[in-house]
C-alpha positions as CSV (number, residue, x, y, z in Angstrom):
1,M,-52.5,32.6,28.6
2,F,-51.6,28.9,28.7
3,R,-51.6,28.8,24.9
4,R,-49.0,31.6,24.7
5,T,-46.9,29.9,27.4
6,F,-47.1,26.6,25.5
7,W,-46.0,28.1,22.2
8,F,-43.2,30.2,23.9
9,T,-41.8,27.0,25.6
10,A,-42.1,25.0,22.3
11,G,-40.3,27.8,20.4
12,A,-37.5,28.0,23.0
13,A,-37.1,24.2,23.0
14,A,-36.9,24.2,19.2
15,G,-34.3,27.0,19.3
16,V,-32.2,25.2,21.9
17,W,-32.4,22.0,19.9
18,A,-31.5,23.7,16.6
19,T,-28.6,25.6,18.3
20,T,-27.2,22.4,19.8
21,K,-27.5,20.6,16.4
22,V,-25.7,23.4,14.6
23,N,-22.9,23.6,17.2
24,R,-22.3,19.8,17.0
25,K,-22.1,20.0,13.2
26,L,-19.7,22.9,13.4
27,K,-17.5,21.0,15.7
28,Q,-17.5,18.0,13.3
29,L,-16.3,20.4,10.5
30,T,-13.2,21.7,12.3
31,P,-9.9,20.8,10.7
32,E,-8.8,18.7,13.7
33,S,-12.1,16.7,13.6
34,L,-11.9,16.2,9.9
35,A,-8.3,15.0,10.2
36,A,-9.3,12.5,12.9
37,Q,-12.3,11.3,10.8
38,A,-10.0,10.8,7.8
39,A,-7.5,8.9,9.9
40,N,-10.2,6.6,11.3
41,K,-11.5,5.9,7.8
42,A,-7.9,5.1,6.6
43,I,-7.4,2.7,9.5
44,E,-10.7,1.0,8.7
45,A,-9.8,0.7,5.1
46,G,-6.4,-0.7,6.0
47,R,-8.0,-3.3,8.2
48,G,-10.4,-4.2,5.4
49,L,-7.6,-4.5,2.9
50,K,-5.5,-6.6,5.3
51,E,-8.4,-9.0,5.9
52,F,-9.0,-9.3,2.2
53,A,-5.3,-10.0,1.6
54,L,-5.3,-12.7,4.3
55,D,-8.4,-14.3,2.8
56,V,-6.9,-14.3,-0.7
57,R,-3.6,-15.8,0.7
58,A,-5.6,-18.5,2.5
59,G,-7.5,-19.3,-0.7
60,M,-4.2,-19.4,-2.6
61,V,-2.6,-21.8,-0.2
62,Q,-5.7,-24.0,-0.2
63,R,-5.9,-24.0,-4.0
64,E,-2.1,-24.7,-4.4
65,A,-2.5,-27.7,-2.0
66,E,-5.4,-29.0,-4.1
67,L,-3.5,-28.6,-7.3
68,G,-0.4,-30.2,-5.8
69,E,-2.4,-33.2,-4.8
70,R,-3.9,-33.6,-8.3
71,L,-0.6,-33.2,-10.1
72,G,1.3,-35.3,-7.6
73,L,3.7,-32.6,-6.6
74,Q,3.2,-33.2,-2.9
75,A,4.2,-36.8,-3.1
76,Q,7.6,-38.0,-1.9
77,P,10.2,-38.3,-4.6
78,D,10.7,-41.8,-6.0
79,P,14.0,-43.3,-4.6
80,E,14.8,-44.9,-7.9
81,L,15.0,-41.6,-9.7
82,P,18.1,-39.4,-9.5
83,A,18.1,-36.4,-7.3
84,Q,17.0,-33.1,-8.8
85,R,19.9,-31.1,-10.3
86,R,21.0,-27.9,-8.9
87,F,22.6,-25.4,-11.1
88,A,25.9,-24.0,-10.0
89,A,26.5,-20.2,-10.2
90,I,28.8,-19.5,-13.1
91,D,30.9,-16.4,-12.8
92,Q,30.1,-14.0,-15.6
93,P,33.2,-13.0,-17.7
94,K,34.1,-9.4,-17.2
95,H,33.5,-7.2,-20.2
96,P,36.7,-6.2,-22.0
97,Y,35.7,-2.6,-21.9
98,N,37.5,-1.0,-19.0
99,K,36.2,2.5,-18.3
100,Q,39.4,3.8,-16.7
101,S,41.7,2.8,-19.6
102,Y,39.1,4.1,-22.1
103,N,38.9,7.4,-20.4
104,S,42.7,7.8,-20.0
105,S,43.4,6.9,-23.6
106,N,40.7,9.1,-25.1
107,S,41.1,12.1,-22.8
108,S,41.8,14.4,-25.7
109,N,38.6,13.5,-27.5
110,H,36.4,13.8,-24.4
111,N,32.9,14.7,-25.3
112,S,30.7,15.6,-22.4
113,Y,27.0,16.2,-22.6
114,N,27.0,18.2,-19.3
115,R,26.1,21.8,-20.2
116,N,27.6,23.0,-16.9
117,E,31.1,21.8,-17.7
118,D,31.5,24.3,-20.6
119,H,31.1,27.3,-18.3
């Protein structure tokens, strides 16, 4: 009698455990849960990429400082040398082609590649 009761209880406990496990897995596979998991993974990946980019930037700044020291780029300019030249912005000459005058003078020979204009 005790043996049967033991196995009945063990079977019922295994059934409850299996049912609970299956229900949890089903809840994880709902569309809302999958979307939330994907969003969390994307946020984690974004944080990782941001940390990586910050590490790379810090390394770049450190390396540029080292190179600047070695090449003497960080030193103060020599007062005996003339100041660095700055280039003035030169206005670009306007192209002699004027679209309005071209279109008005050649209005009779107007070739359009728009198929919808012919209809």
